[in-house]
N, C-alpha and C positions, 0 to 999 in steps of 0.2 A: 821560168822567168829567165830572160837573157841576161848575160853579165852586164851589159850596158844599162839595161833597164833596172837591174838591182842596184847598181852604183848610183843611178839617178835617184832612185827611191831613197837610198841612204842619204844622199846629199840633201834632198828635200826635208827629210826627217831631222837631220842635223841643223839645217837652217831654221826650221820651225821651233825646235827645242831651244836654239840659241836666241831667237827672237822673243820667245816666251820668257826665258831667263832674264834677258835684258829689261823687258817691261816690268817684271816682278821686282827686280833689284833697283829700278830707277824710280825715285820718289816723284819726279815731275811727270813721268809718262805712265805711271802705274794705273792699271784699270781699276784698282781698289781705292783710288783717291790719293790725296797728297799725304806723304809721311811727314810728321812733325818731328824734327830732329832735336829741337831744344827741349830739355827736360825741366828747365826753370830759368828764371830771370829775376832781376831786382828792379822794382819800381822806385823812383826817387822823387823827392819834392824839395825845391829850393826855398830857403827862408832868407829874406832880405831885411836887414836892420836899418831903420830910419831914425835919425836923431843927430845931435851934435857929434863932432868927432870924439869928444870926451865921453859922451854917453855910449857911443858904439864901442869905443875902446874898453869900456868898463864891463862889457859882456864877457863872462867867463865860459858860459855854455848856453845852448838852446835845447829846449825839450819839446817834443811833439807828443801829444797824448790823444788817444781816441778810446773807444770802448774796449779795445783789446789790451791796452797798456800804454806805457810811455817809453820814449827813446832814451838811450844812454849814450854817452860818449865812449870812445875806446878806453880812455883813462878810467872812467867810472866802471866799465866792465872789468878791467884788470883789477881794480881795487875790490870789486865784488868777488871775483874769483879767488883773490888772495885771502880775503876774510872768510869766505865760505867756499872751499874747493867743491866743484861739482854743482854749484848753484846754477839755476836755469838762466840761460842767456836771454836778454831782452829781444823782443820781436823787431824793434827798430833801433837803428844806430845813427847818431848825428855826428857830423864832423864839420869843422870850419873849412870853408872853401874860398875864403877871401877875408879882407879886413871887415867887411860889413855883410858877409853872407855865410850861410850854413847850408849843408846838404843833408837831408834825412833819407836814409835807405829804409824802405818799408817792406822789404821782401817782395812777395808776389801779391800782396794785398793792395787795395786802392781805397784807403779810408774815405768815407763819405763826409764825415764831420771830424774836425781836429781842433785842438787848442794848442797854440804855440806860445811858449813862455821863454823869455830871455832872462837869465840870472847873472848876478854879480858873483864874484868868488865866494862871498860869505852867504850865498843863497838868497840874497835879497832879490825880489822880483823887480826887474827894470822895465819890463813891458810884457804884455800878453795880448793875444787876439784869438778869437774863434773864427774858423774859416770852413768853407765848403770847397775843397779842391776840385778843380775841373781837370779830369784826367784825359790824356790822349796817348794812344799807342805810338811809340817812337821807334819801333823795330819789329821784327818778326813779320807775321802776316795775319790777315783777317781770319783765315781758317785755323791757324795754330796759336794765335795770340802772340804776345811778345811784351817787351819792357814798355812801361808807361812812365810818363812824367806829367806833373801838374804845373800850372802857371805858378810863378813864385808867390809866396805869402809874405806880405809886408808886416813887420812888427815895429811899432813906434816905441823907441826906448828913451828913457830919461836917465840923467846922471843921478847917482845916489845923493 
């Protein structure tokens, strides 16, 4: 084989190996399909409180329950961990997101049926509703999935 022909063959081999490596490392152009880079996400659900300003102001926490369990607030989780170190954490966490709204993080689950309850500081129920959340993906892709959100759930609350 002539020196020019050998150099050309090496150049072709290097180009082919480089192209194959680029395709294998590229998630978008991979001949093996799309690589999903997200290893997890958090789905969330908003709760809106409806009632007089006094009734809404009287809500100390909101709890979302389904067949898997009930949400807790960060304060409730801290109290639980203090009282029983190593206690299992709740699957869902609720946090106030405004004067009349709460957000519940439900991990990667999408509960089909939920009950949302609004409580006063003394644990009196101020309002509750059962709902069937309508989930929609709000990120990620159809192939890989991604975070979801549901339409807000309205809870009518009354003052104590």
